N, C-alpha and C positions, 0 to 999 in steps of 0.2 A: 783778602789780598793774597795771603800765603796759599790758600786753597786754590785760587785761580792760577798762581804760578805753578803749583804742583800739577794741576790738571794740564797746563800747557806743556810742561816737561814730559808728562806721560804721553800726550798726543804726539809730540815730536819724536819720542822714542818709538812709538808704534808706527809712525810714518816711515822712519828710517828702517825699522825692521822689515817693513813690507817693500820699501822702494830700493834699498841697497842691493838686494839679490838681483833685481832687474838690471841695475847699473853694472853689476859684475858680469852678467850674461852679455850685455851689449858690448862691454869693453873686451871680453875674451873672444868675441866673434871676429875681432880684427887682429888677433895675435898671430905671429909667424910660426910659433912652435907647433910641433905635430900633436901636442896634447894641450888640453885646456889648462892655461896658467894665468894666475893673477897675482901681481901685475904682469902685463904682457911685455914681450920683447919684440920690438919691431912693429910694423903696421902693414896690413895687406887686406885685399878684398878677395883673395884666392878661395877662401872657404865659402863665400857666397857664390862664387863661380862654380865651385865643385858641387855645392848643394843643388844649383839649378841644372847642372849637367848630369846629376844622378838620375838614372832611369827609374830606380826604385822609389825615390822620393817624389819624382814628378808623377808617376803613375798613381801613387797613394794620394798625392795632392788632388789629382783629377777625380779619383774615387770619392775622397772626402767632399769635394765640391759638388759632385753629382748627387751623392747621398744627402748632403745637407740641404741642397736646393729642392730635390725631389721630396724628401720627408717633410720639409717645411711647407711646401705647396699643398701636399696632402693634408697636413695639419690645419692649414687655412680653410680648406674645403669642408672639413669637419668642425673646426673650432669656431668659425664665424656663426653658422646656424646655431651651434650649441650655446655660444655666448648670448645670442639674441634670446633664445628660449629662457636661459637662466636669469637674464636681466629683466625680461618683460613679463614673464608669467610666474604666478605663485601656485605651487602645487606641493603635494606631500612628497617628501624626499628631496626637495630642492637643495637644501643645505648639505645633505649627504652627497648628492651628485657633485656639488661644488668642491667638497673635500676630496671626493674620489678623483676628479679630474686633476686636482693639484697634488695628489699623493706622490707622483714620481719626483716632485721637487722636495718632498719632505723625507722620503725613504732614502737611505744611503745608496749611492750609485752602484756599489758593488752588489748590493742586494737586488736592485732593479735589473742589473745585467745578468745575474744568475737566474732570476725568475724568467726573464725573457729567453734566456738560453734553454731552460727546461721547456718552455712553451713553444718557441719557434723552431728550435733545432731538434730537440729530443722528441717532442710529441708530434709535431706536424712535418718535420724534416723539410723545411723550406730550403731552397738553394741559398748560397751565401749572400749574393747580392740582394735578393728579395728579403732575406732575413735581416740584413743590415738596414734596409729601407723601412721595414716594419718596426724594427726596434727604435730607430731614430725618430720615426713618426710618433711613437708613444712618448718619448722623452721631449719632443717638441710641442706636443699638443697642450700641455699645461701652460706654457708661456703664451701661446696664442689665446687661450681662453682667459687668462688673467688680464692681459693687456687689452685685448679687444673688448672683454667684458667691462673693464674700467671705462673705456671710451663709450660703450653703450649706455652705461649708467649715468654718464655726464651729459648725454644727449637728451634734450627736453622732449619727452614723449608727446607733448602737445603738437609739435611740428608734424610728427607722423600721423597723429589723429586728424589734423587739419587736411592732410593729403587724402585720408580716407573719406572725409566729408565732401571733398571736391571730386570724388568719383574714382580715385585710384584704388585698385585692389591692394591687398596686403603685400602680395609678392611684388607688385609694381612699385609700391611705396617704399618697400625695403630696398629695391634696386636704385630708385631715383632720389630718395630722401636719406635713408639711413646710411648706405654705403659711402656716398660722397662725403657725408659729415664725419665719418669715422675713418676716413682714408689714411690720415696720419697715424692713427692707432694701429691700423692693419699693417702699414709699412713698418712701423716700429716693432710690432710683434714679430713680423717676418725676420727682421734683422736680428732681434734678440734670440729667437728660436734657432736661426741659422748659426749664429756664433756658438750657441750651446751645443748644437749638433756637430759642427765642424771640429770643435775642441774636445768632444767627449772621448773619454778613455775607457771607463768600466764596461759600458754596453758594447763598444766597438771591439774590445778584447775578447769578450765572450762570443760574439757573433761573427768574428772574422774567421777566414778559412785559408787553406793553402793557396798562396799567390794572390790572395785578396785581403788587403789590409788598408786601413785608413792611415792618414799621415801621423796622428799621435801615436798609434801602435807601432808604426814603422820606426819612429824615433826611439821608442823604448827598446825595440828589438836591436836597433843599431847600436845603442849605448851598452848593450850586453857585451859586445865584442870590440867596440871602438870608443875612444874618449878624445876625439879631436874636435876642434872648434866648429866643424860642420853643424853639429847639433846646436851650438850657440847661434850660428848664423840663421838657421831655420827658425829657431825660437824668436829671434829678433823680427824676422819677417812676419811670423804669426802675431807677435805683439803689435806690430804696426797695423796689420790688418784688423785686429780686434779693436785697437784704439780708434781707427778711422770709422769702423762700423758703430762703435758706441758714441762717437761724436755725432754721427748722422742721427742716431736715435735721440740723443739729447736735443738736437736742433729741431727734430720733427715732433716729438711728443714730450720730451723731458724725462730724465731719469726719476725725478721725484714722483711722477705719475705712475711709474712702473713699480717702484718699491714702496 
């Protein structure tokens, strides 16, 4: 009984440690003071209005949106066939390939960012936009392979085999049988990879260039010279966006199936 109470207290403390900073950010976004203060004095929506009126933030938001969607779509084009091969076929090096595709989620982000910087910018000298797209493609691909691969493994292979015996080619069976049955996994993987790409900081910082920055890096640059609640307002908007997307993922596939 005492052990259960102790574990409950620890769980509550951990929850408060993670949740209270978010509450502080939400509260400070409505403060009237010109600097971030807690507790706040007064109540205003001016910082949200200022955030949406900022050309820098809006342009970086559009860039983050474009890069996130583009990189995730490219990752789907590569990740779905790769997931199918890894889940349906047994061959030498299969486990190594699985580990390799998931490696960006294991290696620290700063290391991945520096490695991509050396490869994309220094070695091949890609333009900034293309470099960001390639970099975010690499960090999105593991999420696609993991989630879609899990959906592939849960799909009964006998359904696909039945389609083959009825005259479907493997390509046609893949399009008419496999894809419709894993559509929720594809959608969930897209949302999860997009959230990761949109909120990514290390890779974006290494691959950004003059006048071309994503929203998270723009926020960091803004905070170097300003400490007003505009940052809190944008953070609240990003939190709402992330919560909505994660809610959609939970309803389509379930977070337990992802993790």
